[in-house]
C-alpha positions as CSV (number, residue, x, y, z in Angstrom):
1,M,80.4,71.4,73.0
2,R,78.9,74.9,72.9
3,I,78.7,75.8,77.3
4,R,82.8,73.7,76.9
5,I,83.8,76.5,74.4
6,A,83.0,79.6,76.2
7,L,84.0,77.8,79.6
8,V,87.3,77.7,77.6
9,L,87.2,81.5,76.4
10,A,86.1,82.6,79.8
11,C,88.8,80.7,81.7
12,T,91.3,81.9,79.9
13,T,90.1,85.8,80.0
14,L,90.7,85.3,82.9
15,L,94.2,83.9,84.1
16,A,94.9,86.7,80.9
17,G,94.6,89.2,83.2
18,C,97.0,88.1,85.7
19,V,100.3,89.0,86.5
20,S,102.9,88.2,88.7
21,S,104.6,90.0,90.9
22,E,108.4,89.5,89.6
23,E,105.8,90.3,85.8
24,Q,104.1,93.4,86.8
25,R,108.2,94.7,89.3
26,A,109.3,94.2,84.6
27,R,107.1,96.2,83.8
28,D,106.8,99.0,85.9
29,E,110.9,99.4,85.7
30,E,110.5,99.6,81.8
31,K,108.0,102.0,81.8
32,C,110.2,104.0,84.0
33,R,113.1,103.8,81.6
34,S,111.0,105.1,78.8
35,Y,110.4,108.0,81.2
36,G,114.2,108.7,81.1
37,F,115.1,107.7,84.5
38,T,117.2,105.3,84.6
39,K,118.3,102.6,87.2
40,R,119.7,102.4,91.4
41,N,119.1,106.6,91.6
42,D,116.0,108.6,93.8
43,A,114.5,109.5,91.1
44,F,113.8,105.6,89.4
45,A,112.0,104.9,93.3
46,E,110.3,107.4,93.4
47,C,108.5,107.1,90.0
48,L,108.9,103.2,90.8
49,Q,106.7,104.4,94.7
50,R,104.5,106.9,92.0
51,I,103.1,103.6,89.8
52,E,102.6,101.7,93.4
53,L,100.2,104.8,94.4
54,D,98.4,105.3,91.6
55,R,98.1,101.3,91.2
56,R,96.1,101.6,94.9
57,A,94.7,105.1,93.9
58,E,92.7,103.2,91.2
59,F,91.8,99.9,92.9
60,R,90.5,102.2,96.1
61,R,88.5,104.5,92.9
62,R,87.4,100.9,91.5
63,S,86.3,99.0,94.8
64,E,84.0,102.2,95.6
65,F,81.6,101.4,93.2
66,D,81.7,97.7,94.5
67,D,78.4,97.5,96.8
68,W,79.1,93.7,97.3
69,D,80.7,93.8,101.3
70,R,78.0,96.6,102.3
71,P,75.2,95.8,103.8
72,F,72.3,95.7,101.5
73,V,68.7,97.5,103.2
74,V,65.5,97.0,101.9
75,Y,63.0,100.0,103.3
76,R,59.2,98.1,102.8
77,P,56.9,100.9,104.7
78,I,54.1,99.1,106.4
79,V,50.9,101.1,105.6
80,V,48.2,100.1,108.4
81,A,44.6,101.1,107.1
82,P,42.3,103.7,110.0
83,S,40.5,102.3,112.3
84,P,36.6,103.1,110.6
């Protein structure tokens, strides 16, 4: 029973982080409107562009520390005993 609850909780947490592109766009537009920009002008478009560029930069920053896509090298020196 505990495993089932933990599994449901984990799935719910994962799905809560998923946002469709339309929802993301609506959030971005709302953020730009809260800054005082109005739709259909260059300043509003630039605001949306900056939000997207910030999102991409944050993704690159996070993926810098993700070692799952890099080769893993193990250094093991071989010690050879000197012959008498």
